[in-house]
VOPAGU-2260 file (C-alpha; in pm, 1 decimal, decimal comma):
REM VOPAGU-2260
SITE   aa  ch    i         X         Y         Z
SITE  UNK   A    0      17,5     -29,2     -11,0
SITE  UNK   A    1     111,1     351,5    -106,3
SITE  UNK   A    2     232,1     584,1     208,4
SITE  UNK   A    3      57,2     952,2     262,3
SITE  UNK   A    4    -192,1     941,3      -2,6
SITE  UNK   A    5      58,3     879,4    -290,5
SITE  UNK   A    6     -31,1     725,5    -585,1
SITE  UNK   A    7     111,3     365,7    -696,2
SITE  UNK   A    8     349,1     371,3    -974,0
SITE  UNK   A    9     261,4     186,9   -1300,0
SITE  UNK   A   10     505,3     -58,8   -1285,3
SITE  UNK   A   11     492,1    -249,3    -931,0
SITE  UNK   A   12     734,7    -545,2    -863,5
SITE  UNK   A   13     625,2    -814,3    -619,4
SITE  UNK   A   14     844,7    -952,8    -293,8
SITE  UNK   A   15    1088,9   -1122,1    -527,0
SITE  UNK   A   16    1148,3    -877,6    -784,7
SITE  UNK   A   17    1071,3   -1099,4   -1070,5
SITE  UNK   A   18     745,4    -994,6   -1199,3
SITE  UNK   A   19     644,7    -660,6   -1317,6
SITE  UNK   A   20     273,5    -529,7   -1437,9
SITE  UNK   A   21     236,1    -212,7   -1572,0
SITE  UNK   A   22     -76,0     -14,7   -1563,3
SITE  UNK   A   23    -231,4     260,4   -1743,5
SITE  UNK   A   24    -575,1     480,8   -1694,2
SITE  UNK   A   25    -698,9     768,7   -1900,2
SITE  UNK   A   26    -913,1    1034,3   -1787,8
SITE  UNK   A   27   -1167,6    1212,6   -2048,3
SITE  UNK   A   28   -1342,9    1534,6   -1923,6
SITE  UNK   A   29   -1611,2    1588,4   -2131,6
SITE  UNK   A   30   -1572,3    1452,4   -2460,3
SITE  UNK   A   31   -1708,8    1672,9   -2791,3
SITE  UNK   A   32   -1815,5    1488,4   -3078,6
SITE  UNK   A   33   -1723,2    1620,1   -3432,8
SITE  UNK   A   34   -1854,7    1530,8   -3723,1
SITE  UNK   A   35   -1715,2    1545,4   -4090,0
SITE  UNK   A   36   -1946,7    1506,8   -4380,4
SITE  UNK   A   37   -1823,7    1476,5   -4775,1
SITE  UNK   A   38   -2009,8    1528,5   -5109,9
SITE  UNK   A   39   -1910,8    1430,9   -5410,7
SITE  UNK   A   40   -2080,0    1455,0   -5779,6
SITE  UNK   A   41   -1930,0    1021,9   -5837,7
SITE  UNK   A   42   -1986,8     783,2   -5541,7
SITE  UNK   A   43   -1648,8     704,9   -5559,2
SITE  UNK   A   44   -1581,4    1035,7   -5401,0
SITE  UNK   A   45   -1262,5    1150,5   -5609,8
SITE  UNK   A   46   -1215,0    1549,8   -5526,1
SITE  UNK   A   47   -1542,5    1550,0   -5264,7
SITE  UNK   A   48   -1625,9    1864,7   -5141,5
SITE  UNK   A   49   -1652,7    1859,3   -4696,9
SITE  UNK   A   50   -1721,0    1991,9   -4399,0
SITE  UNK   A   51   -1433,7    2053,4   -4200,1
SITE  UNK   A   52   -1434,4    1903,7   -3883,9
SITE  UNK   A   53   -1736,5    2071,1   -3729,4
SITE  UNK   A   54   -1960,0    2048,3   -3402,6
SITE  UNK   A   55   -2259,1    2105,6   -3599,0
SITE  UNK   A   56   -2484,1    1789,3   -3676,5
SITE  UNK   A   57   -2653,3    1910,8   -3997,2
SITE  UNK   A   58   -2469,9    2098,3   -4309,8
SITE  UNK   A   59   -2534,5    2229,8   -4593,4
SITE  UNK   A   60   -2370,2    2245,2   -4915,9
SITE  UNK   A   61   -2395,4    2518,2   -5136,2
SITE  UNK   A   62   -2352,7    2545,1   -5524,8
SITE  UNK   A   63   -2514,4    2223,4   -5627,6
SITE  UNK   A   64   -2585,9    2182,1   -5984,0
SITE  UNK   A   65   -3005,2    2141,0   -6077,6
SITE  UNK   A   66   -3017,4    1766,5   -6212,1
SITE  UNK   A   67   -2682,4    1638,5   -6053,6
SITE  UNK   A   68   -2654,0    1323,0   -5862,0
SITE  UNK   A   69   -2460,1    1394,5   -5558,3
SITE  UNK   A   70   -2330,9    1137,3   -5281,8
SITE  UNK   A   71   -2286,6    1236,1   -4908,6
SITE  UNK   A   72   -2164,9    1031,9   -4614,6
SITE  UNK   A   73   -2002,9    1137,7   -4259,1
SITE  UNK   A   74   -1795,0    1024,9   -4009,1
SITE  UNK   A   75   -1750,9    1129,1   -3625,2
SITE  UNK   A   76   -1474,4    1195,4   -3422,5
SITE  UNK   A   77   -1347,4    1273,0   -3094,5
SITE  UNK   A   78   -1039,3    1413,6   -2916,3
SITE  UNK   A   79    -759,4    1655,8   -3017,0
SITE  UNK   A   80    -662,1    1699,2   -3424,8
SITE  UNK   A   81    -307,1    1463,2   -3276,8
SITE  UNK   A   82    -512,1    1205,3   -3145,3
SITE  UNK   A   83    -809,8    1155,5   -3250,5
SITE  UNK   A   84   -1039,2     899,8   -3228,8
SITE  UNK   A   85   -1241,2     866,1   -3535,4
SITE  UNK   A   86   -1538,6     624,2   -3659,1
SITE  UNK   A   87   -1567,3     456,0   -3993,2
SITE  UNK   A   88   -1724,7     618,6   -4296,1
SITE  UNK   A   89   -2091,5     603,6   -4279,8
SITE  UNK   A   90   -2358,7     461,3   -4532,9
SITE  UNK   A   91   -2341,2     665,4   -4903,3
SITE  UNK   A   92   -2678,3     842,2   -4964,1
SITE  UNK   A   93   -2741,7     997,5   -5276,7
SITE  UNK   A   94   -2997,6    1245,0   -5422,8
SITE  UNK   A   95   -3051,2    1400,9   -5716,1
SITE  UNK   A   96   -3085,8    1825,3   -5718,2
SITE  UNK   A   97   -3381,0    1971,8   -5825,3
SITE  UNK   A   98   -3360,9    2333,8   -5717,1
SITE  UNK   A   99   -3707,9    2457,9   -5882,0
SITE  UNK   A  100   -4051,3    2346,3   -5749,1
SITE  UNK   A  101   -4414,6    2254,1   -5927,9
SITE  UNK   A  102   -4666,2    2444,3   -5763,2
SITE  UNK   A  103   -4954,6    2180,6   -5801,4
SITE  UNK   A  104   -5318,5    2389,3   -5865,6
SITE  UNK   A  105   -5681,7    2245,1   -5716,2
SITE  UNK   A  106   -5506,1    1935,4   -5602,3
SITE  UNK   A  107   -5784,7    1675,9   -5521,8
SITE  UNK   A  108   -5887,1    1340,0   -5373,5
SITE  UNK   A  109   -6223,7    1183,4   -5429,7
SITE  UNK   A  110   -6270,7     844,3   -5247,7
SITE  UNK   A  111   -6550,8     632,9   -5397,3
SITE  UNK   A  112   -6475,3     310,3   -5580,6
SITE  UNK   A  113   -6105,8     387,9   -5538,6
SITE  UNK   A  114   -5916,6     696,1   -5506,1
SITE  UNK   A  115   -5880,7     940,3   -5773,5
SITE  UNK   A  116   -5643,7    1223,9   -5735,4
SITE  UNK   A  117   -5683,6    1583,4   -5995,3
SITE  UNK   A  118   -5483,8    1846,5   -6014,8
SITE  UNK   A  119   -5428,2    2101,0   -6266,6
SITE  UNK   A  120   -5126,8    1977,3   -6484,6
SITE  UNK   A  121   -4875,5    2167,4   -6643,6
SITE  UNK   A  122   -4851,7    2057,0   -7016,8
SITE  UNK   A  123   -4500,3    1858,4   -7082,1
SITE  UNK   A  124   -4483,6    1758,8   -6715,2
SITE  UNK   A  125   -4484,3    1428,1   -6630,5
SITE  UNK   A  126   -4683,9    1285,9   -6300,6
SITE  UNK   A  127   -4695,3     947,7   -6116,2
SITE  UNK   A  128   -4793,7     856,5   -5791,4
SITE  UNK   A  129   -4687,6     526,2   -5555,7
SITE  UNK   A  130   -4835,8     394,6   -5273,8
SITE  UNK   A  131   -4759,4     156,0   -5014,6
SITE  UNK   A  132   -4916,0     102,4   -4653,3
SITE  UNK   A  133   -4624,5      78,3   -4454,0
SITE  UNK   A  134   -4459,4     409,7   -4494,9
SITE  UNK   A  135   -4123,2     227,6   -4321,9
SITE  UNK   A  136   -4076,7      88,8   -4700,0
SITE  UNK   A  137   -3798,4     233,2   -4896,3
SITE  UNK   A  138   -3965,4     446,2   -5180,8
SITE  UNK   A  139   -3792,5     193,9   -5452,1
SITE  UNK   A  140   -4030,6     -49,0   -5339,4
SITE  UNK   A  141   -4358,0     147,4   -5359,8
SITE  UNK   A  142   -4565,7      14,4   -5646,3
SITE  UNK   A  143   -4647,1     313,0   -5929,6
SITE  UNK   A  144   -5088,1     348,3   -5986,4
SITE  UNK   A  145   -5112,0     239,3   -6360,2
SITE  UNK   A  146   -5140,2     289,0   -6661,4
SITE  UNK   A  147   -4888,6     283,5   -6812,8
SITE  UNK   A  148   -4611,8      47,5   -6645,6
SITE  UNK   A  149   -4362,6     292,0   -6518,3
SITE  UNK   A  150   -4648,8     509,5   -6416,9
SITE  UNK   A  151   -4532,5     822,5   -6571,9
SITE  UNK   A  152   -4829,1    1012,8   -6780,2
SITE  UNK   A  153   -4754,7    1317,2   -6950,5
SITE  UNK   A  154   -4994,4    1652,7   -6940,8
SITE  UNK   A  155   -5057,1    1713,6   -7292,2
SITE  UNK   A  156   -5199,4    2038,5   -7191,5
SITE  UNK   A  157   -5244,0    2257,3   -6901,5
SITE  UNK   A  158   -5590,6    2102,7   -6789,6
SITE  UNK   A  159   -5690,5    1917,7   -6501,9
SITE  UNK   A  160   -5505,0    1563,9   -6488,4
SITE  UNK   A  161   -5624,0    1249,4   -6264,2
SITE  UNK   A  162   -5457,9     944,9   -6176,2
SITE  UNK   A  163   -5712,1     665,3   -6035,0
SITE  UNK   A  164   -5642,2     404,2   -5814,0
SITE  UNK   A  165   -5900,1     129,8   -5834,0
SITE  UNK   A  166   -5787,2     -70,1   -5556,9
SITE  UNK   A  167   -5814,5     186,3   -5259,1
SITE  UNK   A  168   -6033,3      60,5   -4981,4
SITE  UNK   A  169   -6046,9     207,4   -4616,2
SITE  UNK   A  170   -5893,6     -81,5   -4452,0
SITE  UNK   A  171   -5564,5    -123,8   -4501,5
SITE  UNK   A  172   -5486,5     244,1   -4543,7
SITE  UNK   A  173   -5286,1     309,8   -4825,2
SITE  UNK   A  174   -5030,0     641,4   -4849,2
SITE  UNK   A  175   -4926,4     804,1   -5126,7
SITE  UNK   A  176   -4676,5    1007,6   -5312,3
SITE  UNK   A  177   -4707,9    1188,8   -5588,6
SITE  UNK   A  178   -4382,8    1225,3   -5816,5
SITE  UNK   A  179   -4305,4    1543,3   -6091,8
SITE  UNK   A  180   -4039,8    1541,3   -6358,7
């Protein structure tokens, strides 16, 4: 036992002086989590833009090009730059930048034998509706209302467009997503 409340040494010897044991400890006070986000215009992340290490949990990349696919990933770290503990990269996510929006006028849903969606279309735009009974499913798994097989309907004028879901019922409930291009 140490005397006078002194700390024990890091290396100890037993009574026969033939055994040593090394111990170490670390004290972390108020660790700060840092984040490092990257965006690239290719899945290989060649020449990515980055946020640098930041404590912000959200980051906005500016200067995105409309119609371009952007790829994103993030990692976390703690500690000083010279001795930082860093996580692996997150899953890679992508999105297609759309700097515009289309306003749908007179959007209406009529329920009856099914559900009929009507709205004022914009000539030349394409519209489709996907549906699901489970919003936690990935969007790619949501089927399209048809016709046609890919769900896209092209508006030939600015007149009202309707898309019908003849299979809709009150139970089970369906969730819808309107897509426009």
